[in-house]
N, C-alpha and C positions, 0 to 999 in steps of 0.2 A: 460915865466918868469923862471928865473933860479931856484927859491926856490918855489915851488908850495904852501907852507904855507904862502907866503907874499901876502898881499891883493893887488887887482887890484885898481888902483887909481880911486877914485869916479867919476872923471871927465869923463871918458869915459865908464865905466862898465855897464851903462844902455843905451848907444847910440845904436840905432837899427842898424846902420852900423857895429859896432863893434861886436854885438850879432849875427848878420847874419853871418859875416866872420867867427866868432869862431865856430858857428854852422856848417858852410859849411865845416871848417877843419875837424871836427869830422864824418860828412856825407861821405866826401872823403875817409877818412881813413877806415870807416866801409864797404862802397861799395867796395873799393879796396881790403881789407884783405878777404871780403866774395868771391869776383871773384877769387883772388888769391888761395884761398882754394880750388877751383875746376879747377885750371889751366888755368885761363882765365884773361882777362882785360875787362875795360869798353868799350874799342873801339870793341872788340869781340861781346859783347851785343848789342851795338848800331848798327853794321853791320848785325848781324843775325836776329835783330828785323825788321830792315828796309827792309830786303830782305823778310821775312815773310809777312810783312804788306804790301808791295807796289810791290813786284815781282821782277824778274830778271831785272838787270839793267848794264850799263856800269860802269867802275871805276868813271867816272867824275859824272854821275848822282847819284852814290851811295854817292859820297863825299858830292854832294849838299843835298841829302835827309837826310843824317845822321849828317851832320854837321862836319864829319871828314875831316880834310885837306888832299888833295890829296898826298901831301909828306908823309903822314902817312897811307895812304889808301893802297899803294902797300904793305907795309910791313904787314898790318892787314889781307888782302886777302891772301898773301903768308903762313902767320900763320895758318889762317883757312884752306886754301887748303891742307896744309901739313898734317892736321889731317882729311881730307875728309869731312869738314863741310860745304864748298862751292865748287863749281866747276866752272871752266871758259871754254867758248867755243868761238869759233870765231862768231862775229856778222855777220849773213847772208847778211845783207844790207852794212856792211862795214868790210871787213876781217882783216883790221889793228887794228880793235877795238875787245875787248872781252866783253862778257856778262858774268856776275857773277850771279849764282844762288845758292838757298840753297838746301843741300842735305837731304836725311831723318835723317842721323846722325847730321846735322846742326840743324834740327828741335828737336832732342831729347837733344841736348846741349843747345839750347835756353830754354827749359823747365827747365833743371837744373839751368841755370842762373837766370831765373825768380824766381825760388823758393829760390835761393840764396839771390837774390835782395829784395825779400819780407822779408826774416829774417833781412836784413840789415836795412830795413826801419822801421821794428818792434823794432829793437834794439835803432835805432836813435830816434824814437818818443815814447818810452816806457812809459815816465811819462804823455802822453797824453791821453785823452778819446777818442774814435772814432769820438765824435762830435769836439773835439778840432782838431784832425788830420785833419778832413775835412775842418774845417774853416781856420786852418794854410795853407792848400794846395791852398784853394780859395784866401787868401790874398797875398801868395807869387806869384800865377799865376797874380794876379791882378797887383802886383809891376812890374814883369817881363813884361807883356803886355804894361803897360805904357811906361817903359824904352825902350823897342824895338821898339815901335812905334815912341816914340820922337827922338831916335837917328838913326833910320832906321836901327839898327843892327838886323840880324836874330838871332833868339835864338840859343845859343851856349850850347848843353848839356854837362852834366859832361863827362869827360874821363874816 
């Protein structure tokens, strides 16, 4: 809206799709700003978390596991490797392929990003009680599971 004091048309102001979209915009901004404050991006968090939880893997496997498109994966790995947060080593079973693994510094950065992400989540959900937060998460998960199953689309985490 050009003038924030103008009222949103009643026709759509209570549509769940509009409310979800507007809230998603705020969520994206809060998470992005939080990561930016510690010199990171959402892809950094996703890749570091994937490596910690699922272990070392090739770039292709990391793309599938994290939902990061391969065209973005190389740049993300390069950025993290430049800061010694991940390391690449030739795959012993196929020397043409690299295996990416998490470093100790990467684990420490992941902890910082998780702390920042928790703060962003708290800011986003500030008006909700703990019970309401849990219920909202359950309902959003139910919607996402339904639509992912119906369309055959794998879940696409935030960037």
